[in-house]
N, C-alpha and C positions, 0 to 999 in steps of 0.2 A: 503493500500500500504506500509506504513511505517514497519508494522509487517512483511511482506514478505521480506523487505530489508536485515534483518539480515541472511537470508539464501542464499543470492546471493553471489557467489564467489568474491573475491576481484577485479580479473581481468575482471569481467563482469560489474562492476559498472561503468556507463557512465556518471552520474551527477557530475558536479563540483560546483554545488550550495552550498553556505555556510551553515553551522549549525547556526541557529539564536537562541540565548539565551537572556533572560532578565536579567537585573541588577537593583536592587532597594536599594540604599544606599544614605543617605542624606549628600549632599556636603554643605548645608547651614542649619541655624538653630542650636539650642543648642545641638544637638547629632552629628554634624559634626566633632567634635574634634576626635572621634573614628571612625565613619562611613567613613570618607574620607580615612582612612588607609584601611578599609576593601575593599573599592573600589579598592585601589591600589593594594593590594594582589591579587584581582580577576583579574585585568587587567595584572598584571605581569604574572600570570599563563597563561592567554590567549595568550598573546604575545609570551610566550616561545613556547606554542603548535603550533602557527601559523608559528613561525620561523623554527620549526622542520617539516614543510610541512602539518600542520593541522591535521585532523583525518580522515584517510582513503582517503587522498588526498583532503579533503575538509576544508577550513579555517572555523574558528569559528567567527561569526559575532555577535556584541552585540548590543542590543537595551537597552539604559540606560534613566533611570528616576531619577530625584531628588525629593524625597518626601518632602523635606524641613523640616524634623523632625516633621511633622504633621501626626498623627497616621491615620486619615481617608484617607490621600492621599496614603498610602501604599496599602490599599485594592482597591482604585480607579484605581491606575496605575497598579496593578496586573491584574485587569480585562482588562484594555486597552491592556496590553501585550498579553494576551490570546485571546481576542476577535478581536481587531483591528490589532495587529502586528503579530498574528498568532504564538505566541510563547508559548511553553508549559513547558520549563524548566527556572526556576528563581533563580538566586542567590541573597540573600539579606536579609535585616532586622537585626537590632540589638536589640531593646527592645523586650520584650515579648508582649506589647501591639501592636507593629507594626506586629509581627508575627502572632498574633491572628486576626489581621485585614486581613492578606492575607490568612489565613488558610480556611476560607469558600469558598474563590474564587477558590483555587487550588483544594479543594476537589469536589466542584460543577462541575468544568470544567475539572477536571481530569489532573491537571498540577503537577509538581514536584518542591517544594521548597527546596532549599539547604541552610540551616540556620547555619551560622558559629559563633554563639555566645554562651557562657555559659548561662545556664538558670536554673530555679527553679526546673525543672523536672516535673514529674507527668502529662505527656502528651505523646501520641502516635497518630500518624497519617500515614496512607498509602501514603500520598502525601507530606511527609516531610522526608528529611534527616538531622538529627541533628549532626553537627560536632563539637559543642562546648561541654564543660564539664557539667555534671550534679552533684548534690550535693554530690553523693558518690566518685566523682573525685576530688572535692576541699573542700567543707564545713567540711566533717567528719575529715580529717587530720588537717584542720586549727583549728578547734575547739580543737582537742586534744593537739596540739602544743601550743596554746595560754593558755590553763588551765595548762599546765605543766610548762610553762615559767613565766607567769604573775599573773594567779589567776583565781578566778571562778565568779567574778561579771562582768557581760557584760552590755553594753549599746549600744542600737541599734539605728542608724540614717539611714534613707532611703528616696529615693524619692518616691512620692506618686503615685504608680501604681502597676500592678500586681507582677512583679518580686521581688521587696524588700519586699512586704507583705509576699509572699510565701517563699522566702528565709530565711526570719527572722522566719517564722514559723518552718521551718526545723531546724534552728540554735537553737531556743529556746528549741526544744525537745532534741536535742543533748546536750546542756548545762545542762538542768534539769535532763537528764537521768545520767549525770556524777556528779551530786551533786551541780551544779552551779545555779546561779540565774541571771535573767535579771532585772537590777535595774532601767532601763529608756528605753524608746522607742519612737522616734519621726520621723515624716515624714514631708517633705516639697514638695512644687510643683516642677515639673520637671524643671521649668524655675527659680528656687530660686536664688537670687543674693547673694552677700557676706554678706550683712547686716542681711540677714535672718538667717544665721548660729550663728551669734554672741550670741543671747539668749540661743541656745542650747549649745554651748561651755561653757557658764557661768553655765548652769545647769550641765553639766559634771563635772565641777570643783567643785559644790557644793555636788554632789553625790559621787564623788571619785570612779568611777568604776576602775576596773583593766585593762579593755580592752574596746576600742570602735569598734564596728563591723559596718562597712559601707556598705550599699547598694545603696548609691547615685551614680548616673550615669551622663554621659555627662558633659557639661561645669560646672555644679554646683559642680562636685567632686572638682575642683580646689578651689572653694570658701569655701567648708568645711575644706580643709587642710589649706588654708591661714588664715581662722578665728581661727583654732586650733593654728597656730604658732603666730598670732597676740597677743592671750591671754596667751601666755607663757606656754603651756602644754609641757611636755617632753615625746618623744616617748620611752625613755629608761625605764619609769615607767608606762606610760598609752598610749600604741601605738594605732593608727587606723590600723584595719586589714579589708582587703577587698577582693572581689571575682572580683571586676570590675576595680579597678585603675591599669592601665597598664602604660608602658613607655611613652605613648602619654600624659596621664593626668598629669604624674610626670613633663614631659617637660613644660606643659602649667602652672602648679602651681609654678614652681621653683625647681631646684634641692635641694636647702637648705630647703625648705619647706617640700618636700616629704621624705628626708632623715630619715631613722630609722623606717618607717613604713612597714607594711607587705602586701602581696598579694599572694592569692593562684591562680595558673594558670597552665595550662598544658605546657606552653611555655613562656620562656623569651629570650630576645636577647642574654643573656650571656650563653645560652645552648651550652655546648661544644662538638659539633659534627662537623664532617667534612662537612656534609650536611647543617647544619645550618650556618657554616662559609661562605660557597659558597652563600647561600641564602641572608645573611646580606650584603655581598659584592656586590651582584647584586642590592640590594635594595638601597644601598648607592650610587652606580654608577649612578642610575637613579633619585634619589630624594636628594641626598646630604648627607654628613657624620654626619650632626646634626640631621638627621631624624631617629628616632629609629623605630624598628620593635615592634610588640606586639603580644600577644595571639590571638586576634580577626583577625588581618591582616594575621597570620600564618594560622589560620583555613580556612580563606577565600581562601588562596593560595591552600592548600592541598585539599581541597574539589573540586575544579576545576580540579586538576589533577586526582583525583579519578574519576570524572565525565568523563574526557577525555579518561581514560583507559577503562571505563565501555562502553562508546559510540563506542569506537574502536571494542569492541567485538559484541555489538548489531547491529552496523550499523543503529540505528533507535532511534529517540527521543521519541518513544512512552513510556509514563510514566510507564506502567507496566513492559515492557522489561528492562528499565533502572533499576528500583527499584529492581527487581528480580535478575539482574545480579550484582549489587553493593553490595548485602548482602554477607558479609564475605571478601569483598575485602580488600587488604592490600596496604599501600603506606608508603614508607620511607621518612617521612615528616622531616621538620627541627627540630621538638620536638624529633623525634625518630619514630619508626615504629608504624603506627596507623592503625586501621581497622573499618569497619562498622560492628557493632554487628548484626548478622542476626535475633536475638530475638527482638530487639526493633527498629532497624534502627537508632541507635545513635552511635556515634563514640566511640571506645575504645582508649582513649587518656591518657596521662601521668599526674601524680600528682606532682606538685611541689609548695614549698612555697618559696618566695623570699623577702629579706629585702633591701628596697631601699637605694642606697648609693649616695654619694656626686656627683657622675658623671651622675646621672639621670638613672642608670641601677639598677638592682636587683642582689644582691648576693644570690645565691641559697642555703637555710639552710636545706631544705629536698627535697628529690627526690624519687620517686617510683622506683623500679628496672626495671619496665617494664610498658607498657601501662595497665591501670586499666580498667577492663570491665565495660561497661556502666551499671548502675542499676537505671534508672530514677525513680522508684517507691520505691527504698530503700527496696526492697524485701528481699535482703540477709543480711540487716544490723539490722532490728528491731529498727531503729533509735538509737541504742546503739552502743557507740564506742567500747565497749568490743569485738564486732565482727570485729573490723577493724585490 
C-alpha cells in the first residue's frame, strides 16, 4: 500500500495520520554529553517541519527511546521500534558500536537508519544514510595541517572500541605515508575517569611527541583534556587534535582547559553563513545563549530536513523508495550546501579545522571551498596525502 501512495495525486490523499519515526539517542550515561545535543537537533528539525504544516499535510510523530549509553540497548530498542511500534525510519546512534548494534536489525527488517555522526569509514549498507564525515573529509586534512605546523611524531589516545581503533589505523597510515611516526598508542575504557588519564599524560611528557591525536569520546573526553591541563602541558607546542571534541565537550571541560586545541569537523558554531546564523539564533532561543551548537547536532538537524524533503516526494516511508529518492539530494545546511552521494549513501560535507578559543568556540583555521565528496573507503586517496 505504501509503495502506491507515492503515485497518488496530492489532492486525493485522504489520510491525516502522522508519519511515525523512531529516535535513538542517549540522554543518560557517559555518552549523553553529545547525544543529548543530537536529540535536540533532531527535534528542532521535526518541530520546524510540523510548524510548517508537516509533510504533505501530515505531522511527523516521534517514538523516542533512551538507550542509556548501553550498546546492547540500541539494538534492542531498534527492534522494538520496528516490530512493536511499527516504525521503519530511525534517527540515531553516536558511537560506531551502537550503529553496529542497530545495523543487523534494520537490515533484517528492512528499516532505514539515519546516522548523523562522523565515523571511521569502510562500511556500506543499503539500510543506512551516513550524514557525518568520513576520514577523507576530516582525517586527511587534519594530518596534513598537524605535520606542517607541529611535527611528525604522533601519540594516539583513544577509547577502547571500534571507532578509535579504526580511525587510528587510518591516521597511522596517513602519518607513515608522509614520513611521520607514531611514538605511543593507548586506549582506555569508555567510562574512564579523570585519574585513569594521568598516567597517560605522564607517558606523553616522557615521550615528548609533537602532537596528541585523540579518539576519546563521551564524558571521558573532558577528563583527558583536564588531566593534560593539570600536568602543565602546553597546546602551543604539543596540542591535542581530535575528530570528536566539539563545542559540547569544550563547555564540559572548561573553556580554559580546551583553549588552543584542534578539531577537524564539517561544522562549527562559528561558521559564517546566514543560514547558520539563523540556525544558531533559533537554537539559543530554545535552549539558552550558553548552549553551543556542534557538528553532531547540525548533522542530526540537516538529515531530518533531507528526510522530510524526500518523504514529500515519495509520500511513502517504504525504505527502498526513500533511499532511492534521497540519493543525490541537496540541502542548504548550516555548514553550507550538502548532498547525499549516490555512490555511497554518505553525505558530501565540508572539511574544516578549528582551534578552540577562550570563549568555548572554535576559530576556523582551514575550510574547504565546497563540500568534499564522500570517499568512505579512501579509494581516491591511496591513503597518501599527496592526493589531497
